[in-house]
All heavy atoms as TSV, in Angstrom:
chain	resi	resn	atom	element	x	y	z
A	1	MET	N	N	40.306	-33.262	11.000
A	1	MET	CA	C	39.146	-34.148	11.027
A	1	MET	C	C	39.434	-35.300	10.064
A	1	MET	O	O	39.982	-35.139	9.037
A	1	MET	CB	C	37.913	-33.376	10.643
A	1	MET	CG	C	36.662	-34.137	10.663
A	1	MET	SD	S	35.587	-33.428	11.913
A	1	MET	CE	C	34.258	-34.526	11.863
A	2	TYR	N	N	38.957	-36.491	10.420
A	2	TYR	CA	C	39.128	-37.631	9.481
A	2	TYR	C	C	37.815	-38.140	8.970
A	2	TYR	O	O	36.786	-37.915	9.572
A	2	TYR	CB	C	39.860	-38.755	10.210
A	2	TYR	CG	C	39.361	-39.092	11.598
A	2	TYR	CD1	C	38.206	-38.527	12.112
A	2	TYR	CD2	C	40.020	-39.971	12.407
A	2	TYR	CE1	C	37.733	-38.876	13.395
A	2	TYR	CE2	C	39.540	-40.357	13.593
A	2	TYR	CZ	C	38.434	-39.791	14.117
A	2	TYR	OH	O	37.914	-40.144	15.339
A	3	ASN	N	N	37.868	-38.830	7.846
A	3	ASN	CA	C	36.588	-39.316	7.264
A	3	ASN	C	C	36.341	-40.714	7.807
A	3	ASN	O	O	37.183	-41.392	8.402
A	3	ASN	CB	C	36.665	-39.288	5.734
A	3	ASN	CG	C	37.750	-40.193	5.177
A	3	ASN	OD1	O	38.235	-41.029	5.840
A	3	ASN	ND2	N	38.085	-39.940	3.917
A	4	GLU	N	N	35.062	-41.206	7.571
A	4	GLU	CA	C	34.677	-42.490	8.132
A	4	GLU	C	C	35.468	-43.633	7.513
A	4	GLU	O	O	35.594	-44.702	8.151
A	4	GLU	CB	C	33.167	-42.716	7.928
A	4	GLU	CG	C	32.363	-42.107	9.003
A	4	GLU	CD	C	30.941	-42.569	9.038
A	4	GLU	OE1	O	30.689	-43.742	8.650
A	4	GLU	OE2	O	30.094	-41.818	9.429
A	5	GLU	N	N	35.915	-43.491	6.298
A	5	GLU	CA	C	36.656	-44.555	5.649
A	5	GLU	C	C	38.004	-44.913	6.392
A	5	GLU	O	O	38.435	-46.025	6.353
A	5	GLU	CB	C	36.952	-44.224	4.196
A	5	GLU	CG	C	35.928	-44.724	3.187
A	5	GLU	CD	C	34.594	-44.000	3.316
A	5	GLU	OE1	O	34.593	-42.800	3.050
A	5	GLU	OE2	O	33.577	-44.635	3.664
A	6	SER	N	N	38.562	-43.896	7.028
A	6	SER	CA	C	39.814	-44.087	7.687
A	6	SER	C	C	39.649	-44.589	9.150
A	6	SER	O	O	40.612	-44.925	9.777
A	6	SER	CB	C	40.617	-42.782	7.725
A	6	SER	OG	O	40.019	-41.842	8.522
A	7	MET	N	N	38.425	-44.654	9.606
A	7	MET	CA	C	38.160	-45.090	10.962
A	7	MET	C	C	38.235	-46.612	11.072
A	7	MET	O	O	37.886	-47.332	10.154
A	7	MET	CB	C	36.727	-44.629	11.422
A	7	MET	CG	C	36.619	-43.113	11.507
A	7	MET	SD	S	35.026	-42.651	12.056
A	7	MET	CE	C	35.233	-42.813	13.812
A	8	LYS	N	N	38.588	-47.099	12.247
A	8	LYS	CA	C	38.622	-48.524	12.489
A	8	LYS	C	C	37.154	-49.088	12.419
A	8	LYS	O	O	36.249	-48.419	12.852
A	8	LYS	CB	C	39.227	-48.779	13.906
A	8	LYS	CG	C	39.311	-50.240	14.262
A	8	LYS	CD	C	40.067	-50.386	15.552
A	8	LYS	CE	C	40.066	-51.779	16.090
A	8	LYS	NZ	N	40.080	-52.894	15.236
A	9	ARG	N	N	37.045	-50.248	11.902
A	9	ARG	CA	C	35.750	-50.912	11.798
A	9	ARG	C	C	35.749	-52.194	12.701
A	9	ARG	O	O	36.812	-52.888	12.740
A	9	ARG	CB	C	35.405	-51.256	10.377
A	9	ARG	CG	C	35.288	-50.089	9.482
A	9	ARG	CD	C	34.785	-50.460	8.100
A	9	ARG	NE	N	34.709	-49.297	7.284
A	9	ARG	CZ	C	33.674	-48.527	7.178
A	9	ARG	NH1	N	32.585	-48.782	7.919
A	9	ARG	NH2	N	33.621	-47.450	6.401
A	10	TYR	N	N	34.645	-52.413	13.300
A	10	TYR	CA	C	34.533	-53.621	14.121
A	10	TYR	C	C	33.482	-54.588	13.588
A	10	TYR	O	O	32.405	-54.122	13.194
A	10	TYR	CB	C	34.025	-53.172	15.535
A	10	TYR	CG	C	34.952	-52.277	16.267
A	10	TYR	CD1	C	34.987	-50.887	16.098
A	10	TYR	CD2	C	35.890	-52.764	17.190
A	10	TYR	CE1	C	35.805	-50.076	16.765
A	10	TYR	CE2	C	36.715	-51.933	17.911
A	10	TYR	CZ	C	36.709	-50.577	17.671
A	10	TYR	OH	O	37.544	-49.739	18.368
A	11	ASN	N	N	33.800	-55.839	13.581
A	11	ASN	CA	C	32.728	-56.836	13.231
A	11	ASN	C	C	31.903	-57.051	14.440
A	11	ASN	O	O	32.091	-56.466	15.486
A	11	ASN	CB	C	33.347	-58.142	12.641
A	11	ASN	CG	C	34.203	-58.896	13.660
A	11	ASN	OD1	O	33.972	-58.780	14.855
A	11	ASN	ND2	N	35.161	-59.636	13.164
A	12	VAL	N	N	30.910	-57.934	14.353
A	12	VAL	CA	C	29.941	-58.146	15.454
A	12	VAL	C	C	30.672	-58.654	16.720
A	12	VAL	O	O	30.447	-58.150	17.809
A	12	VAL	CB	C	28.816	-59.076	15.068
A	12	VAL	CG1	C	27.931	-59.433	16.262
A	12	VAL	CG2	C	27.919	-58.378	14.037
A	13	SER	N	N	31.567	-59.562	16.572
A	13	SER	CA	C	32.318	-60.117	17.715
A	13	SER	C	C	33.111	-59.026	18.411
A	13	SER	O	O	33.102	-58.902	19.668
A	13	SER	CB	C	33.229	-61.280	17.310
A	13	SER	OG	O	32.444	-62.312	16.838
A	14	GLN	N	N	33.854	-58.248	17.679
A	14	GLN	CA	C	34.667	-57.164	18.194
A	14	GLN	C	C	33.807	-56.110	18.852
A	14	GLN	O	O	34.107	-55.581	19.933
A	14	GLN	CB	C	35.546	-56.538	17.117
A	14	GLN	CG	C	36.549	-57.479	16.528
A	14	GLN	CD	C	37.163	-56.972	15.214
A	14	GLN	OE1	O	36.461	-56.310	14.438
A	14	GLN	NE2	N	38.392	-57.320	14.970
A	15	ALA	N	N	32.727	-55.682	18.175
A	15	ALA	CA	C	31.849	-54.695	18.726
A	15	ALA	C	C	31.193	-55.146	20.021
A	15	ALA	O	O	31.091	-54.397	20.968
A	15	ALA	CB	C	30.747	-54.323	17.713
A	16	ALA	N	N	30.756	-56.409	20.072
A	16	ALA	CA	C	30.128	-56.980	21.263
A	16	ALA	C	C	31.128	-56.884	22.434
A	16	ALA	O	O	30.738	-56.531	23.528
A	16	ALA	CB	C	29.657	-58.344	20.991
A	17	LYS	N	N	32.341	-57.284	22.179
A	17	LYS	CA	C	33.375	-57.226	23.216
A	17	LYS	C	C	33.589	-55.785	23.708
A	17	LYS	O	O	33.680	-55.582	24.912
A	17	LYS	CB	C	34.686	-57.810	22.687
A	17	LYS	CG	C	35.773	-57.998	23.701
A	17	LYS	CD	C	37.013	-58.664	23.097
A	17	LYS	CE	C	38.098	-58.826	24.203
A	17	LYS	NZ	N	39.292	-59.446	23.672
A	18	GLU	N	N	33.676	-54.845	22.797
A	18	GLU	CA	C	33.877	-53.480	23.188
A	18	GLU	C	C	32.683	-52.927	24.024
A	18	GLU	O	O	32.905	-52.120	24.933
A	18	GLU	CB	C	33.954	-52.541	21.948
A	18	GLU	CG	C	35.296	-52.549	21.265
A	18	GLU	CD	C	36.359	-51.835	22.059
A	18	GLU	OE1	O	36.083	-50.677	22.528
A	18	GLU	OE2	O	37.478	-52.401	22.207
A	19	LEU	N	N	31.529	-53.455	23.736
A	19	LEU	CA	C	30.276	-52.977	24.404
A	19	LEU	C	C	29.938	-53.772	25.655
A	19	LEU	O	O	28.996	-53.467	26.333
A	19	LEU	CB	C	29.090	-52.996	23.448
A	19	LEU	CG	C	29.234	-52.061	22.265
A	19	LEU	CD1	C	28.146	-52.381	21.214
A	19	LEU	CD2	C	29.122	-50.647	22.707
A	20	GLY	N	N	30.676	-54.866	25.929
A	20	GLY	CA	C	30.419	-55.668	27.048
A	20	GLY	C	C	29.176	-56.516	26.873
A	20	GLY	O	O	28.467	-56.826	27.856
A	21	LEU	N	N	28.988	-56.942	25.664
A	21	LEU	CA	C	27.824	-57.824	25.353
A	21	LEU	C	C	28.298	-59.115	24.745
A	21	LEU	O	O	29.463	-59.246	24.359
A	21	LEU	CB	C	26.940	-57.162	24.269
A	21	LEU	CG	C	26.273	-55.786	24.562
A	21	LEU	CD1	C	25.689	-55.221	23.314
A	21	LEU	CD2	C	25.190	-55.978	25.620
A	22	THR	N	N	27.332	-60.065	24.604
A	22	THR	CA	C	27.674	-61.269	23.828
A	22	THR	C	C	27.287	-60.960	22.380
A	22	THR	O	O	26.583	-60.012	22.068
A	22	THR	CB	C	26.802	-62.452	24.269
A	22	THR	OG1	O	25.420	-62.081	24.105
A	22	THR	CG2	C	27.045	-62.773	25.759
A	23	ARG	N	N	27.768	-61.812	21.437
A	23	ARG	CA	C	27.463	-61.626	19.998
A	23	ARG	C	C	25.900	-61.754	19.864
A	23	ARG	O	O	25.305	-60.969	19.150
A	23	ARG	CB	C	28.138	-62.696	19.168
A	23	ARG	CG	C	29.579	-62.514	18.938
A	23	ARG	CD	C	30.244	-63.627	18.091
A	23	ARG	NE	N	29.707	-63.612	16.784
A	23	ARG	CZ	C	29.021	-64.638	16.236
A	23	ARG	NH1	N	28.844	-65.740	16.882
A	23	ARG	NH2	N	28.598	-64.548	15.020
A	24	GLN	N	N	25.350	-62.751	20.546
A	24	GLN	CA	C	23.932	-62.945	20.404
A	24	GLN	C	C	23.151	-61.752	20.973
A	24	GLN	O	O	22.122	-61.367	20.412
A	24	GLN	CB	C	23.450	-64.221	21.223
A	24	GLN	CG	C	23.978	-65.486	20.637
A	24	GLN	CD	C	25.404	-65.826	21.146
A	24	GLN	OE1	O	26.040	-65.055	21.850
A	24	GLN	NE2	N	25.877	-67.019	20.724
A	25	GLY	N	N	23.642	-61.114	22.035
A	25	GLY	CA	C	23.016	-59.904	22.558
A	25	GLY	C	C	23.044	-58.772	21.502
A	25	GLY	O	O	22.089	-58.048	21.377
A	26	LEU	N	N	24.185	-58.620	20.909
A	26	LEU	CA	C	24.311	-57.496	19.889
A	26	LEU	C	C	23.402	-57.806	18.685
A	26	LEU	O	O	22.746	-56.923	18.194
A	26	LEU	CB	C	25.766	-57.341	19.476
A	26	LEU	CG	C	26.014	-56.164	18.521
A	26	LEU	CD1	C	25.417	-54.855	19.095
A	26	LEU	CD2	C	27.494	-55.976	18.286
A	27	TYR	N	N	23.334	-59.057	18.244
A	27	TYR	CA	C	22.420	-59.438	17.153
A	27	TYR	C	C	20.961	-59.142	17.573
A	27	TYR	O	O	20.184	-58.734	16.731
A	27	TYR	CB	C	22.576	-60.907	16.741
A	27	TYR	CG	C	23.666	-61.122	15.702
A	27	TYR	CD1	C	24.762	-61.937	15.984
A	27	TYR	CD2	C	23.600	-60.541	14.455
A	27	TYR	CE1	C	25.744	-62.161	15.023
A	27	TYR	CE2	C	24.583	-60.753	13.456
A	27	TYR	CZ	C	25.656	-61.498	13.789
A	27	TYR	OH	O	26.625	-61.732	12.838
A	28	TYR	N	N	20.621	-59.376	18.789
A	28	TYR	CA	C	19.335	-59.126	19.302
A	28	TYR	C	C	18.996	-57.607	19.137
A	28	TYR	O	O	17.954	-57.159	18.706
A	28	TYR	CB	C	19.162	-59.591	20.762
A	28	TYR	CG	C	17.838	-59.324	21.338
A	28	TYR	CD1	C	16.740	-60.108	21.035
A	28	TYR	CD2	C	17.619	-58.202	22.239
A	28	TYR	CE1	C	15.455	-59.870	21.564
A	28	TYR	CE2	C	16.392	-58.028	22.808
A	28	TYR	CZ	C	15.298	-58.866	22.477
A	28	TYR	OH	O	14.060	-58.599	23.047
A	29	TRP	N	N	19.981	-56.753	19.592
A	29	TRP	CA	C	19.792	-55.303	19.483
A	29	TRP	C	C	19.641	-54.929	18.030
A	29	TRP	O	O	18.782	-54.015	17.737
A	29	TRP	CB	C	21.019	-54.602	20.043
A	29	TRP	CG	C	21.101	-54.592	21.567
A	29	TRP	CD1	C	20.392	-55.391	22.436
A	29	TRP	CD2	C	21.940	-53.780	22.368
A	29	TRP	NE1	N	20.773	-55.117	23.715
A	29	TRP	CE2	C	21.674	-54.131	23.719
A	29	TRP	CE3	C	22.832	-52.811	22.087
A	29	TRP	CZ2	C	22.334	-53.508	24.778
A	29	TRP	CZ3	C	23.528	-52.179	23.095
A	29	TRP	CH2	C	23.253	-52.555	24.470
A	30	ILE	N	N	20.363	-55.532	17.102
A	30	ILE	CA	C	20.232	-55.193	15.701
A	30	ILE	C	C	18.847	-55.610	15.182
A	30	ILE	O	O	18.157	-54.839	14.484
A	30	ILE	CB	C	21.313	-55.951	14.859
A	30	ILE	CG1	C	22.724	-55.348	15.228
A	30	ILE	CG2	C	21.065	-55.772	13.357
A	30	ILE	CD1	C	23.867	-56.188	14.674
A	31	LYS	N	N	18.426	-56.793	15.542
A	31	LYS	CA	C	17.077	-57.325	15.155
A	31	LYS	C	C	15.944	-56.402	15.645
A	31	LYS	O	O	14.993	-56.198	14.941
A	31	LYS	CB	C	16.901	-58.749	15.711
A	31	LYS	CG	C	15.623	-59.434	15.287
A	31	LYS	CD	C	15.546	-60.808	15.910
A	31	LYS	CE	C	14.179	-61.417	15.642
A	31	LYS	NZ	N	13.982	-62.684	16.344
A	32	LYS	N	N	16.105	-55.895	16.879
A	32	LYS	CA	C	15.077	-55.073	17.493
A	32	LYS	C	C	15.151	-53.636	16.865
A	32	LYS	O	O	14.214	-52.865	17.098
A	32	LYS	CB	C	15.332	-54.943	18.986
A	32	LYS	CG	C	14.875	-56.111	19.787
A	32	LYS	CD	C	13.388	-56.215	19.774
A	32	LYS	CE	C	12.886	-57.134	20.809
A	32	LYS	NZ	N	11.435	-57.181	20.917
A	33	GLY	N	N	16.244	-53.330	16.193
A	33	GLY	CA	C	16.339	-51.989	15.604
A	33	GLY	C	C	16.930	-50.986	16.533
A	33	GLY	O	O	16.872	-49.748	16.251
A	34	TRP	N	N	17.494	-51.410	17.650
A	34	TRP	CA	C	18.039	-50.475	18.657
A	34	TRP	C	C	19.384	-49.916	18.131
A	34	TRP	O	O	19.751	-48.859	18.535
A	34	TRP	CB	C	18.229	-51.160	19.956
A	34	TRP	CG	C	16.939	-51.601	20.564
A	34	TRP	CD1	C	15.668	-51.145	20.299
A	34	TRP	CD2	C	16.743	-52.554	21.640
A	34	TRP	NE1	N	14.737	-51.758	21.060
A	34	TRP	CE2	C	15.356	-52.617	21.897
A	34	TRP	CE3	C	17.608	-53.335	22.391
A	34	TRP	CZ2	C	14.813	-53.470	22.851
A	34	TRP	CZ3	C	17.096	-54.187	23.345
A	34	TRP	CH2	C	15.710	-54.220	23.624
A	35	VAL	N	N	20.100	-50.705	17.349
A	35	VAL	CA	C	21.379	-50.276	16.740
A	35	VAL	C	C	21.283	-50.609	15.244
A	35	VAL	O	O	20.679	-51.635	14.895
A	35	VAL	CB	C	22.607	-50.863	17.399
A	35	VAL	CG1	C	22.797	-50.402	18.822
A	35	VAL	CG2	C	22.639	-52.375	17.322
A	36	THR	N	N	21.886	-49.795	14.436
A	36	THR	CA	C	21.827	-49.989	12.968
A	36	THR	C	C	23.293	-49.991	12.442
A	36	THR	O	O	23.857	-48.919	12.227
A	36	THR	CB	C	20.980	-48.949	12.250
A	36	THR	OG1	O	19.719	-48.884	12.941
A	36	THR	CG2	C	20.802	-49.305	10.786
A	37	PRO	N	N	23.883	-51.152	12.239
A	37	PRO	CA	C	25.260	-51.152	11.723
A	37	PRO	C	C	25.284	-50.896	10.261
A	37	PRO	O	O	24.303	-51.000	9.506
A	37	PRO	CB	C	25.697	-52.607	12.026
A	37	PRO	CG	C	24.447	-53.400	11.937
A	37	PRO	CD	C	23.344	-52.459	12.496
A	38	LYS	N	N	26.444	-50.463	9.799
A	38	LYS	CA	C	26.709	-50.395	8.334
A	38	LYS	C	C	26.933	-51.858	7.910
A	38	LYS	O	O	27.018	-52.776	8.695
A	38	LYS	CB	C	27.896	-49.572	8.063
A	38	LYS	CG	C	27.698	-48.108	8.384
A	38	LYS	CD	C	28.826	-47.275	7.978
A	38	LYS	CE	C	28.611	-45.780	8.070
A	38	LYS	NZ	N	27.659	-45.272	8.957
A	39	ARG	N	N	27.018	-52.034	6.601
A	39	ARG	CA	C	27.240	-53.422	6.077
A	39	ARG	C	C	28.504	-53.399	5.208
A	39	ARG	O	O	28.749	-52.420	4.491
A	39	ARG	CB	C	26.058	-53.880	5.243
A	39	ARG	CG	C	24.740	-53.975	6.000
A	39	ARG	CD	C	24.732	-55.200	6.811
A	39	ARG	NE	N	23.593	-55.221	7.693
A	39	ARG	CZ	C	23.206	-56.344	8.331
A	39	ARG	NH1	N	23.820	-57.448	8.152
A	39	ARG	NH2	N	22.155	-56.276	9.156
A	40	ASP	N	N	29.291	-54.496	5.271
A	40	ASP	CA	C	30.468	-54.602	4.412
A	40	ASP	C	C	30.052	-55.184	3.058
A	40	ASP	O	O	28.940	-55.440	2.788
A	40	ASP	CB	C	31.570	-55.309	5.104
A	40	ASP	CG	C	31.300	-56.839	5.298
A	40	ASP	OD1	O	30.279	-57.343	4.816
A	40	ASP	OD2	O	32.168	-57.501	5.931
A	41	TYR	N	N	31.051	-55.473	2.243
A	41	TYR	CA	C	30.782	-55.976	0.873
A	41	TYR	C	C	30.120	-57.343	0.914
A	41	TYR	O	O	29.493	-57.670	-0.063
A	41	TYR	CB	C	32.060	-55.949	0.070
A	41	TYR	CG	C	33.117	-57.007	0.522
A	41	TYR	CD1	C	33.153	-58.275	-0.080
A	41	TYR	CD2	C	33.943	-56.748	1.535
A	41	TYR	CE1	C	34.080	-59.197	0.336
A	41	TYR	CE2	C	34.872	-57.662	1.971
A	41	TYR	CZ	C	34.910	-58.911	1.377
A	41	TYR	OH	O	35.826	-59.837	1.770
A	42	ARG	N	N	30.230	-58.062	1.990
A	42	ARG	CA	C	29.581	-59.444	2.106
A	42	ARG	C	C	28.165	-59.272	2.780
A	42	ARG	O	O	27.550	-60.261	3.059
A	42	ARG	CB	C	30.411	-60.345	2.896
A	42	ARG	CG	C	31.802	-60.644	2.267
A	42	ARG	CD	C	32.698	-61.277	3.237
A	42	ARG	NE	N	32.942	-60.396	4.395
A	42	ARG	CZ	C	33.828	-60.562	5.323
A	42	ARG	NH1	N	34.523	-61.679	5.422
A	42	ARG	NH2	N	33.954	-59.701	6.310
A	43	ASN	N	N	27.769	-58.043	3.051
A	43	ASN	CA	C	26.554	-57.675	3.780
A	43	ASN	C	C	26.564	-58.119	5.221
A	43	ASN	O	O	25.589	-58.247	5.878
A	43	ASN	CB	C	25.327	-58.355	3.076
A	43	ASN	CG	C	24.090	-57.615	3.379
A	43	ASN	OD1	O	24.076	-56.384	3.594
A	43	ASN	ND2	N	22.967	-58.322	3.409
A	44	TYR	N	N	27.813	-58.269	5.800
A	44	TYR	CA	C	27.955	-58.472	7.233
A	44	TYR	C	C	27.888	-57.161	7.945
A	44	TYR	O	O	28.336	-56.122	7.469
A	44	TYR	CB	C	29.288	-59.127	7.562
A	44	TYR	CG	C	29.467	-60.577	7.051
A	44	TYR	CD1	C	30.714	-61.162	7.123
A	44	TYR	CD2	C	28.438	-61.291	6.512
A	44	TYR	CE1	C	30.922	-62.429	6.685
A	44	TYR	CE2	C	28.645	-62.600	6.023
A	44	TYR	CZ	C	29.903	-63.182	6.130
A	44	TYR	OH	O	30.057	-64.450	5.663
A	45	PRO	N	N	27.314	-57.133	9.195
A	45	PRO	CA	C	27.242	-55.909	9.947
A	45	PRO	C	C	28.624	-55.467	10.403
A	45	PRO	O	O	29.406	-56.338	10.904
A	45	PRO	CB	C	26.360	-56.210	11.116
A	45	PRO	CG	C	26.265	-57.732	11.183
A	45	PRO	CD	C	26.640	-58.243	9.877
A	46	VAL	N	N	28.924	-54.237	10.294
A	46	VAL	CA	C	30.177	-53.641	10.781
A	46	VAL	C	C	29.855	-52.326	11.503
A	46	VAL	O	O	28.923	-51.648	11.180
A	46	VAL	CB	C	31.253	-53.439	9.667
A	46	VAL	CG1	C	31.740	-54.696	9.123
A	46	VAL	CG2	C	30.694	-52.522	8.617
A	47	PHE	N	N	30.667	-52.001	12.548
A	47	PHE	CA	C	30.462	-50.764	13.299
A	47	PHE	C	C	31.755	-49.940	13.238
A	47	PHE	O	O	32.818	-50.506	13.263
A	47	PHE	CB	C	30.210	-51.120	14.769
A	47	PHE	CG	C	28.891	-51.924	14.941
A	47	PHE	CD1	C	28.903	-53.287	14.852
A	47	PHE	CD2	C	27.739	-51.237	15.310
A	47	PHE	CE1	C	27.692	-54.001	15.047
A	47	PHE	CE2	C	26.543	-51.948	15.438
A	47	PHE	CZ	C	26.530	-53.317	15.329
A	48	THR	N	N	31.604	-48.615	13.136
A	48	THR	CA	C	32.780	-47.759	13.191
A	48	THR	C	C	32.991	-47.312	14.613
A	48	THR	O	O	32.147	-47.581	15.496
A	48	THR	CB	C	32.508	-46.470	12.377
A	48	THR	OG1	O	31.387	-45.747	12.923
A	48	THR	CG2	C	32.206	-46.736	10.901
A	49	GLU	N	N	34.168	-46.790	14.898
A	49	GLU	CA	C	34.510	-46.306	16.243
A	49	GLU	C	C	33.437	-45.330	16.741
A	49	GLU	O	O	33.075	-45.335	17.904
A	49	GLU	CB	C	35.893	-45.663	16.243
A	49	GLU	CG	C	37.028	-46.608	16.142
A	49	GLU	CD	C	38.345	-45.880	16.132
A	49	GLU	OE1	O	38.609	-45.124	15.142
A	49	GLU	OE2	O	39.134	-46.087	17.059
A	50	LYS	N	N	33.038	-44.450	15.794
A	50	LYS	CA	C	32.059	-43.427	16.175
A	50	LYS	C	C	30.701	-44.054	16.617
A	50	LYS	O	O	30.120	-43.661	17.606
A	50	LYS	CB	C	31.808	-42.547	14.952
A	50	LYS	CG	C	30.941	-41.337	15.191
A	50	LYS	CD	C	30.904	-40.532	13.866
A	50	LYS	CE	C	29.973	-39.311	13.999
A	50	LYS	NZ	N	29.885	-38.570	12.765
A	51	GLU	N	N	30.236	-45.133	15.897
A	51	GLU	CA	C	29.048	-45.771	16.284
A	51	GLU	C	C	29.203	-46.527	17.581
A	51	GLU	O	O	28.277	-46.460	18.432
A	51	GLU	CB	C	28.659	-46.809	15.172
A	51	GLU	CG	C	28.191	-46.142	13.922
A	51	GLU	CD	C	28.142	-47.132	12.712
A	51	GLU	OE1	O	28.933	-48.043	12.661
A	51	GLU	OE2	O	27.222	-46.913	11.925
A	52	ILE	N	N	30.334	-47.134	17.829
A	52	ILE	CA	C	30.588	-47.795	19.137
A	52	ILE	C	C	30.476	-46.778	20.247
A	52	ILE	O	O	29.856	-47.071	21.284
A	52	ILE	CB	C	31.963	-48.449	19.117
A	52	ILE	CG1	C	32.051	-49.596	18.123
A	52	ILE	CG2	C	32.281	-48.974	20.523
A	52	ILE	CD1	C	31.291	-50.873	18.393
A	53	LYS	N	N	31.066	-45.603	20.071
A	53	LYS	CA	C	31.015	-44.603	21.124
A	53	LYS	C	C	29.592	-44.160	21.360
A	53	LYS	O	O	29.207	-44.057	22.548
A	53	LYS	CB	C	31.856	-43.384	20.678
A	53	LYS	CG	C	31.969	-42.338	21.704
A	53	LYS	CD	C	32.861	-41.173	21.249
A	53	LYS	CE	C	32.873	-40.123	22.348
A	53	LYS	NZ	N	33.277	-38.791	21.871
A	54	LYS	N	N	28.775	-43.955	20.316
A	54	LYS	CA	C	27.381	-43.583	20.511
A	54	LYS	C	C	26.553	-44.649	21.224
A	54	LYS	O	O	25.759	-44.337	22.129
A	54	LYS	CB	C	26.725	-43.282	19.125
A	54	LYS	CG	C	27.177	-41.910	18.570
A	54	LYS	CD	C	26.686	-41.696	17.144
A	54	LYS	CE	C	25.208	-41.640	17.070
A	54	LYS	NZ	N	24.737	-41.306	15.646
A	55	ILE	N	N	26.833	-45.909	20.919
A	55	ILE	CA	C	26.141	-47.011	21.530
A	55	ILE	C	C	26.528	-47.079	23.029
A	55	ILE	O	O	25.649	-47.298	23.878
A	55	ILE	CB	C	26.412	-48.325	20.821
A	55	ILE	CG1	C	25.846	-48.294	19.390
A	55	ILE	CG2	C	25.789	-49.499	21.562
A	55	ILE	CD1	C	26.291	-49.435	18.468
A	56	LYS	N	N	27.807	-46.917	23.324
A	56	LYS	CA	C	28.271	-46.907	24.742
A	56	LYS	C	C	27.541	-45.809	25.530
A	56	LYS	O	O	27.116	-46.053	26.644
A	56	LYS	CB	C	29.737	-46.707	24.798
A	56	LYS	CG	C	30.578	-47.935	24.533
A	56	LYS	CD	C	32.071	-47.668	24.682
A	56	LYS	CE	C	32.860	-48.887	24.434
A	56	LYS	NZ	N	34.320	-48.625	24.574
A	57	GLU	N	N	27.464	-44.647	24.931
A	57	GLU	CA	C	26.784	-43.530	25.611
A	57	GLU	C	C	25.327	-43.815	25.845
A	57	GLU	O	O	24.752	-43.592	26.966
A	57	GLU	CB	C	26.889	-42.229	24.810
A	57	GLU	CG	C	28.333	-41.673	24.783
A	57	GLU	CD	C	28.532	-40.516	23.790
A	57	GLU	OE1	O	27.593	-40.179	23.080
A	57	GLU	OE2	O	29.675	-40.026	23.708
A	58	TRP	N	N	24.637	-44.431	24.838
A	58	TRP	CA	C	23.241	-44.841	24.984
A	58	TRP	C	C	23.074	-45.875	26.027
A	58	TRP	O	O	22.190	-45.817	26.872
A	58	TRP	CB	C	22.748	-45.317	23.634
A	58	TRP	CG	C	21.332	-45.865	23.614
A	58	TRP	CD1	C	20.198	-45.240	23.760
A	58	TRP	CD2	C	21.012	-47.279	23.466
A	58	TRP	NE1	N	19.162	-46.152	23.645
A	58	TRP	CE2	C	19.650	-47.390	23.555
A	58	TRP	CE3	C	21.829	-48.451	23.315
A	58	TRP	CZ2	C	18.953	-48.608	23.398
A	58	TRP	CZ3	C	21.145	-49.658	23.177
A	58	TRP	CH2	C	19.732	-49.718	23.232
A	59	LYS	N	N	23.940	-46.833	26.063
A	59	LYS	CA	C	23.913	-47.902	27.018
A	59	LYS	C	C	24.109	-47.366	28.454
A	59	LYS	O	O	23.444	-47.832	29.372
A	59	LYS	CB	C	25.027	-48.976	26.692
A	59	LYS	CG	C	24.943	-50.220	27.460
A	59	LYS	CD	C	26.011	-51.197	27.071
A	59	LYS	CE	C	26.081	-52.295	28.025
A	59	LYS	NZ	N	27.332	-52.985	28.081
A	60	GLU	N	N	25.028	-46.432	28.635
A	60	GLU	CA	C	25.243	-45.797	29.949
A	60	GLU	C	C	24.025	-45.060	30.423
A	60	GLU	O	O	23.630	-45.090	31.568
A	60	GLU	CB	C	26.430	-44.886	29.920
A	60	GLU	CG	C	27.745	-45.599	29.850
A	60	GLU	CD	C	28.951	-44.629	29.659
A	60	GLU	OE1	O	28.760	-43.415	29.865
A	60	GLU	OE2	O	30.027	-45.151	29.262
A	61	LYS	N	N	23.325	-44.408	29.521
A	61	LYS	CA	C	22.090	-43.660	29.883
A	61	LYS	C	C	21.044	-44.673	30.328
A	61	LYS	O	O	20.227	-44.355	31.282
A	61	LYS	CB	C	21.567	-42.828	28.701
A	61	LYS	CG	C	22.328	-41.568	28.475
A	61	LYS	CD	C	21.780	-40.800	27.367
A	61	LYS	CE	C	22.685	-39.583	26.995
A	61	LYS	NZ	N	22.235	-38.868	25.844
A	62	LEU	N	N	20.947	-45.752	29.665
A	62	LEU	CA	C	19.956	-46.822	30.098
A	62	LEU	C	C	20.259	-47.324	31.470
A	62	LEU	O	O	19.339	-47.556	32.283
A	62	LEU	CB	C	19.976	-48.007	29.117
A	62	LEU	CG	C	19.388	-47.756	27.715
A	62	LEU	CD1	C	19.498	-49.017	26.880
A	62	LEU	CD2	C	17.947	-47.374	27.838
A	63	ASN	N	N	21.550	-47.536	31.798
A	63	ASN	CA	C	21.972	-48.036	33.111
A	63	ASN	C	C	21.703	-47.051	34.228
A	63	ASN	O	O	21.524	-47.453	35.355
A	63	ASN	CB	C	23.368	-48.464	33.050
A	63	ASN	CG	C	23.623	-49.773	32.266
A	63	ASN	OD1	O	22.681	-50.496	32.024
A	63	ASN	ND2	N	24.814	-49.889	31.745
A	64	GLU	N	N	21.686	-45.758	33.875
A	64	GLU	CA	C	21.451	-44.708	34.915
A	64	GLU	C	C	20.025	-44.733	35.354
A	64	GLU	O	O	19.704	-44.422	36.518
A	64	GLU	CB	C	21.789	-43.346	34.370
A	64	GLU	CG	C	23.228	-43.138	34.160
A	64	GLU	CD	C	23.552	-41.748	33.478
A	64	GLU	OE1	O	22.639	-41.013	33.196
A	64	GLU	OE2	O	24.706	-41.521	33.170
A	65	GLY	N	N	19.062	-45.045	34.445
A	65	GLY	CA	C	17.693	-44.934	34.709
A	65	GLY	C	C	17.144	-46.117	35.364
A	65	GLY	O	O	17.119	-46.613	36.400
């Protein structure tokens, strides 16, 4: 098992691309409280691989319904 510090981190642009969203779309999700990113030392939102996977699963469930 690995710890979160060793996991790849994604900035908003990278995370949006992974999720098939625009940056603005991902910022909207953050503003609405639908996703909660961690913050880096500059207080910018960052996402771990684990968080990206959870968001993808949530997004797929929404598309099913």
